[in-house]
C-alpha positions as CSV (number, residue, x, y, z in Angstrom):
1,X,-69.8,-3.5,62.1
2,X,-67.3,-0.8,62.9
3,X,-64.1,-0.3,60.9
4,X,-60.8,-1.7,62.1
5,X,-59.3,0.5,64.8
6,X,-55.7,1.0,65.3
7,X,-54.0,-0.8,68.2
8,X,-54.0,1.1,71.4
9,X,-50.6,2.1,72.6
10,X,-50.6,0.0,75.7
11,X,-48.7,-3.3,76.0
12,X,-50.2,-4.5,72.7
13,X,-49.1,-1.3,71.0
14,X,-45.6,-1.8,72.2
15,X,-45.6,-5.4,71.3
16,X,-47.0,-5.2,67.8
17,X,-46.8,-1.4,66.8
18,X,-43.3,-1.5,65.4
19,X,-43.9,-4.9,63.7
20,X,-46.9,-3.3,61.9
21,X,-44.9,-0.2,61.0
22,X,-42.2,-2.3,59.5
23,X,-44.6,-4.2,57.3
24,X,-46.3,-1.0,56.2
25,X,-43.0,0.5,55.3
26,X,-42.1,-2.5,53.0
27,X,-45.4,-2.0,51.1
28,X,-45.3,1.6,50.6
29,X,-43.6,3.1,47.6
30,X,-40.0,4.3,47.8
31,X,-39.4,7.6,49.5
32,X,-38.8,10.8,47.5
33,X,-35.3,12.3,46.6
34,X,-36.0,15.5,48.5
35,X,-35.6,15.3,52.3
36,X,-36.8,17.9,54.8
37,X,-35.2,17.8,58.1
38,X,-36.2,19.6,61.4
39,X,-35.8,19.4,65.1
40,X,-38.3,20.4,67.8
41,X,-37.9,20.5,71.6
42,X,-40.0,18.1,73.7
43,X,-39.9,18.0,77.5
44,X,-39.5,14.6,79.1
45,X,-39.6,14.3,82.9
46,X,-38.6,18.0,83.2
47,X,-35.6,17.7,80.8
48,X,-35.5,19.2,77.3
49,X,-34.9,16.7,74.5
50,X,-34.8,17.2,70.8
51,X,-37.0,15.2,68.4
52,X,-35.3,15.2,65.0
53,X,-37.5,14.3,62.1
54,X,-37.0,13.7,58.3
55,X,-39.9,13.9,55.8
56,X,-39.8,13.5,52.0
57,X,-41.4,16.0,49.6
58,X,-44.7,14.1,49.7
59,X,-44.9,14.4,53.5
60,X,-44.1,10.8,54.3
61,X,-42.1,10.5,57.6
62,X,-38.8,8.9,56.8
63,X,-37.5,8.5,60.4
64,X,-37.5,10.2,63.7
65,X,-34.8,10.4,66.4
66,X,-35.0,11.5,70.0
67,X,-31.8,12.9,71.4
68,X,-30.6,15.0,74.3
69,X,-28.4,17.2,72.1
70,X,-29.0,19.7,69.3
71,X,-25.4,19.8,67.8
72,X,-23.4,18.5,65.0
73,X,-22.9,15.1,66.5
74,X,-26.7,14.6,66.8
75,X,-27.3,15.8,63.2
76,X,-24.7,13.3,62.0
77,X,-26.4,10.4,63.9
78,X,-29.7,11.3,62.2
79,X,-28.2,11.6,58.8
80,X,-26.3,8.2,59.2
81,X,-29.6,6.5,60.5
82,X,-31.5,7.9,57.5
83,X,-29.0,6.8,54.8
84,X,-28.8,3.4,56.3
85,X,-32.6,3.0,56.5
86,X,-33.3,4.5,53.0
87,X,-30.3,2.7,51.4
88,X,-29.4,5.9,49.6
89,X,-28.7,9.6,49.9
90,X,-31.2,12.3,48.9
91,X,-30.8,14.6,45.8
92,X,-31.7,17.6,48.0
93,X,-31.6,18.2,51.7
94,X,-33.8,21.1,53.0
95,X,-33.3,22.4,56.6
96,X,-33.7,25.5,58.6
97,X,-30.6,27.6,59.3
98,X,-29.3,25.5,62.2
99,X,-25.5,25.3,61.4
100,X,-25.2,21.7,62.7
101,X,-27.0,20.4,59.6
102,X,-24.3,22.0,57.3
103,X,-21.4,20.5,59.3
104,X,-23.1,17.0,59.5
105,X,-23.9,17.0,55.7
106,X,-20.3,17.8,54.9
107,X,-19.1,14.9,56.9
108,X,-21.8,12.3,55.9
109,X,-23.2,13.3,52.5
110,X,-20.8,15.8,50.9
111,X,-22.3,15.6,47.4
112,X,-25.9,16.4,48.4
113,X,-27.3,19.8,47.6
114,X,-28.2,21.5,50.7
115,X,-30.8,24.2,50.9
116,X,-31.2,26.3,54.1
117,X,-34.3,28.5,54.5
118,X,-36.8,28.7,57.1
119,X,-39.7,29.0,54.6
120,X,-38.8,26.0,52.5
121,X,-39.0,23.7,55.5
122,X,-42.7,24.0,56.3
123,X,-43.3,20.3,55.3
124,X,-41.2,19.1,58.2
125,X,-42.5,21.9,60.5
126,X,-46.1,20.7,59.8
127,X,-45.3,17.0,60.4
128,X,-44.6,17.8,64.1
129,X,-48.3,18.5,64.6
130,X,-49.6,14.9,65.1
131,X,-46.7,14.4,67.7
132,X,-47.8,17.3,69.7
133,X,-51.4,16.0,69.6
134,X,-50.1,12.6,70.7
135,X,-48.0,14.2,73.4
136,X,-51.0,16.1,74.8
137,X,-53.2,12.9,74.9
138,X,-50.6,11.0,76.7
139,X,-49.9,14.0,79.2
140,X,-46.2,14.0,78.1
141,X,-43.7,11.3,77.3
142,X,-42.3,9.4,80.3
143,X,-38.9,8.7,78.9
144,X,-36.8,9.3,75.8
145,X,-36.8,5.6,75.0
146,X,-40.7,5.5,75.3
147,X,-41.0,8.5,73.0
148,X,-38.6,6.9,70.4
149,X,-40.5,3.7,70.4
150,X,-43.9,5.1,70.3
151,X,-43.2,7.8,67.7
152,X,-41.2,5.5,65.4
153,X,-44.2,3.0,65.2
154,X,-46.9,5.8,65.1
155,X,-45.2,7.7,62.3
156,X,-44.7,4.4,60.3
157,X,-48.4,3.5,60.7
158,X,-49.5,7.0,60.1
159,X,-47.7,7.0,56.7
160,X,-50.3,4.3,55.5
161,X,-53.2,6.7,56.1
162,X,-51.4,9.8,55.0
163,X,-53.9,10.9,52.4
164,X,-54.1,14.4,51.0
165,X,-57.7,14.9,50.5
166,X,-57.5,18.4,49.2
167,X,-55.1,17.4,46.4
168,X,-57.2,14.6,44.8
169,X,-60.8,14.3,43.6
170,X,-63.2,12.6,46.0
171,X,-63.4,9.4,44.0
172,X,-59.6,8.9,44.1
173,X,-59.5,9.8,47.8
174,X,-62.1,7.1,48.6
175,X,-60.3,4.5,46.6
176,X,-57.0,5.3,48.3
177,X,-58.7,5.2,51.8
178,X,-60.3,1.9,51.0
179,X,-56.9,0.5,49.9
180,X,-55.2,1.8,53.0
181,X,-57.7,0.0,55.2
182,X,-57.3,-3.2,53.2
183,X,-53.6,-3.2,53.7
184,X,-54.2,-2.5,57.5
185,X,-56.5,-5.4,57.7
186,X,-54.0,-7.7,55.9
187,X,-51.2,-6.6,58.2
188,X,-53.2,-6.7,61.5
189,X,-55.5,-9.7,60.7
190,X,-58.5,-7.6,61.6
191,X,-61.2,-7.6,58.9
192,X,-62.6,-4.2,58.0
193,X,-66.3,-4.1,57.5
194,X,-67.6,-3.1,54.0
Protein backbone atom coordinates (compact mmCIF):
# COMPACT_ATOMS: atom_id res chain seq x y z
CA UNK A 1 0.00 0.00 0.00
CA UNK A 2 1.55 3.40 -0.94
CA UNK A 3 2.24 6.17 1.54
CA UNK A 4 -0.21 9.04 1.84
CA UNK A 5 0.31 11.52 -0.98
CA UNK A 6 -0.20 15.28 -0.63
CA UNK A 7 -3.39 16.66 -2.13
CA UNK A 8 -3.08 17.71 -5.77
CA UNK A 9 -3.35 21.47 -6.25
CA UNK A 10 -6.60 21.31 -8.15
CA UNK A 11 -10.03 22.19 -6.77
CA UNK A 12 -9.41 19.94 -3.76
CA UNK A 13 -6.06 21.62 -3.10
CA UNK A 14 -7.62 25.06 -3.11
CA UNK A 15 -10.47 23.83 -0.93
CA UNK A 16 -8.48 21.94 1.69
CA UNK A 17 -4.85 23.05 1.25
CA UNK A 18 -5.02 26.15 3.43
CA UNK A 19 -7.04 24.33 6.10
CA UNK A 20 -4.37 21.61 6.25
CA UNK A 21 -1.62 24.25 6.40
CA UNK A 22 -3.38 26.05 9.28
CA UNK A 23 -3.67 22.82 11.29
CA UNK A 24 -0.02 22.00 10.66
CA UNK A 25 1.05 25.50 11.77
CA UNK A 26 -0.79 25.02 15.09
CA UNK A 27 1.02 21.73 15.74
CA UNK A 28 4.55 22.87 14.90
CA UNK A 29 6.80 24.42 17.55
CA UNK A 30 6.99 28.21 17.78
CA UNK A 31 9.11 30.01 15.21
CA UNK A 32 12.62 31.15 16.05
CA UNK A 33 13.48 34.69 17.09
CA UNK A 34 15.76 35.40 14.12
CA UNK A 35 13.89 36.23 10.91
CA UNK A 36 15.43 36.23 7.43
CA UNK A 37 13.50 38.34 4.90
CA UNK A 38 13.93 38.35 1.15
CA UNK A 39 12.05 39.20 -2.02
CA UNK A 40 12.25 37.68 -5.48
CA UNK A 41 10.66 38.70 -8.75
CA UNK A 42 8.05 36.43 -10.35
CA UNK A 43 6.32 37.06 -13.66
CA UNK A 44 2.55 36.65 -13.68
CA UNK A 45 0.74 37.14 -17.01
CA UNK A 46 3.71 39.12 -18.33
CA UNK A 47 3.75 41.52 -15.36
CA UNK A 48 6.51 41.53 -12.74
CA UNK A 49 5.38 40.90 -9.16
CA UNK A 50 7.44 40.50 -6.02
CA UNK A 51 7.26 37.45 -3.78
CA UNK A 52 8.27 38.52 -0.26
CA UNK A 53 9.22 35.68 2.10
CA UNK A 54 10.14 35.42 5.78
CA UNK A 55 12.01 32.41 7.16
CA UNK A 56 13.25 31.73 10.70
CA UNK A 57 16.78 30.58 11.57
CA UNK A 58 15.75 26.92 11.25
CA UNK A 59 14.50 27.35 7.68
CA UNK A 60 10.78 27.23 8.53
CA UNK A 61 8.76 29.55 6.29
CA UNK A 62 6.92 32.07 8.47
CA UNK A 63 4.89 33.76 5.76
CA UNK A 64 4.85 34.89 2.15
CA UNK A 65 3.28 37.86 0.42
CA UNK A 66 2.83 38.49 -3.32
CA UNK A 67 2.80 42.20 -4.19
CA UNK A 68 3.18 44.33 -7.29
CA UNK A 69 5.60 46.72 -5.56
CA UNK A 70 9.07 46.56 -4.07
CA UNK A 71 9.09 49.65 -1.88
CA UNK A 72 8.79 50.72 1.77
CA UNK A 73 5.00 50.40 1.78
CA UNK A 74 5.26 46.79 0.57
CA UNK A 75 7.92 45.98 3.21
CA UNK A 76 5.73 47.53 5.94
CA UNK A 77 2.82 45.38 4.84
CA UNK A 78 4.98 42.25 5.10
CA UNK A 79 6.28 43.18 8.58
CA UNK A 80 2.78 43.97 9.87
CA UNK A 81 1.45 40.68 8.54
CA UNK A 82 4.34 38.79 10.12
CA UNK A 83 4.02 40.37 13.57
CA UNK A 84 0.26 39.81 13.53
CA UNK A 85 0.62 36.15 12.57
CA UNK A 86 3.55 35.40 14.90
CA UNK A 87 2.07 37.51 17.76
CA UNK A 88 5.51 38.96 18.49
CA UNK A 89 8.50 40.70 17.00
CA UNK A 90 11.81 38.98 16.29
CA UNK A 91 15.01 39.54 18.23
CA UNK A 92 17.00 39.97 15.00
CA UNK A 93 15.89 40.71 11.44
CA UNK A 94 18.31 39.80 8.62
CA UNK A 95 17.82 41.20 5.12
CA UNK A 96 19.73 42.05 2.00
CA UNK A 97 20.71 45.67 1.42
CA UNK A 98 17.34 46.84 0.07
CA UNK A 99 16.70 50.21 1.76
CA UNK A 100 12.95 49.56 2.05
CA UNK A 101 13.54 47.04 4.85
CA UNK A 102 15.28 49.61 7.05
CA UNK A 103 12.57 52.23 6.57
CA UNK A 104 9.80 49.70 7.23
CA UNK A 105 11.57 48.34 10.33
CA UNK A 106 11.92 51.84 11.80
CA UNK A 107 8.18 52.39 11.36
CA UNK A 108 6.85 48.96 12.44
CA UNK A 109 9.49 47.42 14.75
CA UNK A 110 11.93 50.13 15.90
CA UNK A 111 13.46 48.10 18.76
CA UNK A 112 14.47 45.10 16.62
CA UNK A 113 18.12 44.62 15.68
CA UNK A 114 18.55 44.80 11.89
CA UNK A 115 21.46 43.16 10.07
CA UNK A 116 21.90 44.02 6.39
CA UNK A 117 24.28 41.77 4.50
CA UNK A 118 23.90 39.76 1.31
CA UNK A 119 25.82 36.73 2.62
CA UNK A 120 23.89 36.46 5.89
CA UNK A 121 20.57 36.08 4.09
CA UNK A 122 21.26 32.77 2.31
CA UNK A 123 18.61 30.97 4.40
CA UNK A 124 15.87 33.10 2.81
CA UNK A 125 17.48 32.94 -0.63
CA UNK A 126 17.49 29.14 -0.55
CA UNK A 127 13.85 28.96 0.57
CA UNK A 128 12.80 30.35 -2.83
CA UNK A 129 13.96 27.18 -4.62
CA UNK A 130 10.79 25.07 -4.02
CA UNK A 131 8.72 28.00 -5.29
CA UNK A 132 10.73 28.13 -8.51
CA UNK A 133 10.24 24.37 -8.95
CA UNK A 134 6.49 24.68 -8.35
CA UNK A 135 6.33 27.62 -10.79
CA UNK A 136 8.03 25.55 -13.52
CA UNK A 137 5.71 22.59 -12.94
CA UNK A 138 2.65 24.81 -13.25
CA UNK A 139 4.10 26.66 -16.27
CA UNK A 140 3.90 29.97 -14.39
CA UNK A 141 1.27 31.35 -12.05
CA UNK A 142 -1.95 32.65 -13.61
CA UNK A 143 -2.69 35.51 -11.18
CA UNK A 144 -1.27 37.14 -8.05
CA UNK A 145 -4.19 35.81 -5.98
CA UNK A 146 -3.63 32.27 -7.21
CA UNK A 147 0.10 32.50 -6.41
CA UNK A 148 -0.64 33.87 -2.91
CA UNK A 149 -3.18 31.12 -2.13
CA UNK A 150 -1.09 28.30 -3.52
CA UNK A 151 2.23 29.33 -1.99
CA UNK A 152 0.74 30.11 1.44
CA UNK A 153 -0.73 26.61 1.63
CA UNK A 154 2.27 24.92 0.00
CA UNK A 155 4.83 26.52 2.34
CA UNK A 156 2.69 25.75 5.38
CA UNK A 157 2.45 22.08 4.45
CA UNK A 158 6.11 21.96 3.40
CA UNK A 159 7.11 23.08 6.92
CA UNK A 160 5.83 19.76 8.29
CA UNK A 161 8.16 17.80 6.03
CA UNK A 162 11.08 20.22 6.42
CA UNK A 163 13.65 17.74 7.69
CA UNK A 164 17.39 18.39 7.50
CA UNK A 165 18.76 14.95 6.75
CA UNK A 166 22.39 16.05 6.71
CA UNK A 167 22.17 17.54 10.24
CA UNK A 168 20.89 14.51 12.17
CA UNK A 169 21.77 10.82 12.39
CA UNK A 170 19.78 8.45 10.17
CA UNK A 171 17.77 6.98 13.06
CA UNK A 172 16.59 10.42 14.22
CA UNK A 173 15.77 11.37 10.64
CA UNK A 174 13.63 8.23 10.19
CA UNK A 175 11.76 8.88 13.46
CA UNK A 176 11.10 12.52 12.49
CA UNK A 177 9.88 11.46 9.05
CA UNK A 178 7.52 8.84 10.53
CA UNK A 179 6.15 11.46 12.95
CA UNK A 180 5.62 13.92 10.10
CA UNK A 181 3.63 11.35 8.11
CA UNK A 182 1.58 10.46 11.22
CA UNK A 183 0.66 14.12 11.71
CA UNK A 184 -0.19 14.37 8.00
CA UNK A 185 -2.42 11.27 8.29
CA UNK A 186 -4.22 12.71 11.34
CA UNK A 187 -4.87 16.04 9.64
CA UNK A 188 -5.96 14.70 6.27
CA UNK A 189 -7.73 11.58 7.47
CA UNK A 190 -5.67 9.47 5.08
CA UNK A 191 -4.01 6.49 6.76
CA UNK A 192 -0.36 5.97 5.92
CA UNK A 193 0.77 2.40 5.31
CA UNK A 194 3.36 0.99 7.68
